[in-house]
C-alpha positions in Angstrom: -129.1 340.6 29.6 -131.7 338.8 26.3 -131.3 337.2 23.1 -133.7 337.2 20.2 -133.5 335.6 17.2 -135.6 335.1 14.2 -134.8 331.8 12.3 -136.1 328.8 9.9 -137.7 326.2 11.3 -134.5 323.5 11.3 -134.4 320.4 9.6 -135.7 317.1 12.0 -133.5 315.5 13.4 -135.1 312.7 11.5 -134.4 313.4 8.3 -131.1 315.6 10.1 -128.3 312.6 10.1 -127.5 309.6 7.6 -125.5 307.1 8.5 -121.5 306.5 7.6 -120.9 303.7 5.1 -117.8 302.7 4.0 -116.5 299.3 1.8 -115.4 295.8 3.5 -113.5 294.6 0.6 -114.1 291.5 3.0 -118.3 291.1 2.6 -117.5 292.8 -0.9 -120.2 295.4 0.5 -120.8 298.9 1.9 -121.2 298.5 5.5 -122.3 301.2 8.2 -119.4 302.6 10.4 -121.7 303.6 13.3 -120.9 307.1 12.9 -123.6 309.2 11.2 -123.2 312.4 9.4 -125.4 315.3 8.2 -126.9 315.5 5.6 -127.4 317.6 2.4 -130.1 319.2 3.7 -128.9 319.3 7.4 -125.8 321.3 6.1 -128.0 324.3 3.8 -129.9 324.5 7.5 -127.1 325.1 9.1 -125.9 327.0 7.6 -127.8 329.4 7.5 -129.2 329.4 11.0 -125.3 330.3 11.2 -125.7 333.1 9.3 -129.0 334.8 9.8 -127.6 334.3 13.3 -124.5 336.3 13.1 -126.1 339.1 11.1 -129.0 338.9 14.5 -126.4 339.8 16.9 -124.3 342.0 15.2 -127.7 344.2 16.5 -127.8 342.7 20.4 -125.9 342.8 23.2 -125.1 339.5 24.6 -122.8 338.2 26.8 -120.5 335.3 25.2 -118.4 335.1 28.0 -121.2 334.4 30.3 -122.0 330.9 29.0 -119.0 329.9 29.9 -119.9 329.2 33.6 -123.7 329.9 33.9 -126.0 328.2 32.7 -128.9 330.1 29.9 -133.0 329.4 29.0 -134.2 329.1 25.6 -136.6 330.1 25.1 -138.6 328.7 22.2 -142.5 329.9 19.5 -142.8 327.5 17.0 -144.6 328.3 13.6 -144.4 324.7 11.4 -145.9 324.5 8.2 -147.9 321.9 9.2 -149.3 319.7 11.8 -148.0 316.7 13.3 -143.7 317.8 13.5 -142.4 316.6 17.0 -140.7 319.8 18.8 -137.8 317.8 19.8 -136.7 317.2 16.5 -135.3 320.4 15.4 -133.7 321.3 18.5 -130.3 319.2 17.8 -129.1 320.8 14.9 -130.9 324.6 16.6 -128.4 323.6 19.4 -125.3 322.4 17.9 -125.8 325.7 14.9 -125.7 328.4 18.0 -123.1 326.9 19.3 -119.7 329.1 20.0 -122.0 331.6 18.3 -124.5 332.6 21.1 -122.7 330.6 23.7 -119.8 328.0 24.4 -121.6 324.3 24.5 -125.1 323.4 24.4 -124.5 321.4 28.0 -125.4 324.9 29.1 -128.9 325.6 27.1 -132.5 324.5 28.8 -134.7 325.0 26.6 -138.6 325.6 27.0 -141.2 325.1 23.9 -143.5 328.2 24.5 -146.1 327.5 21.9 -146.6 325.9 18.9 -148.2 327.3 15.5 -149.0 326.6 12.0 -148.0 328.9 9.6 -148.0 327.7 5.9 -146.5 330.6 4.6 -143.8 331.6 7.0 -142.8 328.3 8.8 -140.3 330.3 11.3 -138.7 330.4 15.6 -138.6 332.6 17.6 -135.8 331.9 20.1 -135.6 334.2 23.0 -132.4 333.5 25.9 -131.3 334.5 29.3 -130.1 333.6 31.8 -131.3 331.1 34.4 -132.1 332.8 38.0 -130.8 329.8 40.0 -127.5 329.8 41.1 -126.0 326.6 41.7 -128.6 325.1 44.8 -129.4 328.2 45.5 -132.6 330.0 44.0 -131.0 332.8 43.2 -128.1 335.0 43.3 -128.8 336.8 46.2 -130.3 333.6 48.1 -126.2 331.6 46.8 -125.5 335.3 49.0 -126.9 335.1 51.8 -126.1 331.6 52.4 -122.3 332.5 51.6 -121.7 334.9 54.2 -123.6 332.7 56.7 -120.3 331.0 55.8 -117.8 333.8 56.3 -118.3 333.2 60.0 -117.6 329.6 60.3 -113.9 327.4 60.1 -114.1 326.7 56.9 -114.8 329.6 54.5 -111.0 330.6 55.4 -110.0 328.0 53.4 -111.8 328.1 50.8 -114.5 325.8 52.0 -115.1 322.5 49.5 -119.1 322.6 50.6 -119.6 326.3 49.5 -118.2 325.1 46.4 -119.7 322.4 45.3 -122.3 324.5 46.9 -122.9 326.6 43.3 -121.7 324.0 40.8 -125.0 322.8 42.2 -124.4 319.7 43.3 -126.3 318.1 45.7 -125.1 317.1 49.6 -125.4 315.6 52.5 -124.2 318.2 54.1 -127.0 320.7 53.5 -129.9 320.2 54.2 -133.1 321.4 52.5 -133.9 324.8 54.3 -130.2 325.2 53.9 -128.4 324.7 56.2 -124.7 323.1 56.7 -124.4 320.2 59.1 -120.3 321.4 59.4 -120.6 325.1 60.1 -119.2 325.1 62.8 -118.7 329.5 63.6 -115.7 330.8 64.6 -114.5 332.0 68.0 
């Protein structure tokens, strides 16, 4: 499973939000509310990113449901219009735009900039999304299954072992050492 998108370079975080102000009758002036709202450029860029992503999604096989419980990598190659741009500043709008279309929540997206190039005539970003290999604290699904196979021989397994469940969630625990040996393992008789 993999999704590839070619999109315009999102508006920079520095230009993305503006502070919201409200009228304060006591001070007889506008004062910041503490909220930040999307700028007009940010709204326009987000709408374009959503439109193009929706179009490109139709031609590809992507499992949205997978993203409900699993992490995914977002690899990017960025073609900026000029030098001096910061790649980290474009990811907020990009991730927010793809949320609910490509994945449920951007908290499960691991972003990796692979390359930055410069193209004055066609600035854009190439985005590739794919599942991560690791599962919980395990290197991959095979590693997790091998650990669980051993757990099936333990007394705790039948009672819905909390140690195994937490390991599958990615929680580090004292009970499982660096060699992936469970200190609470007690073989069934």
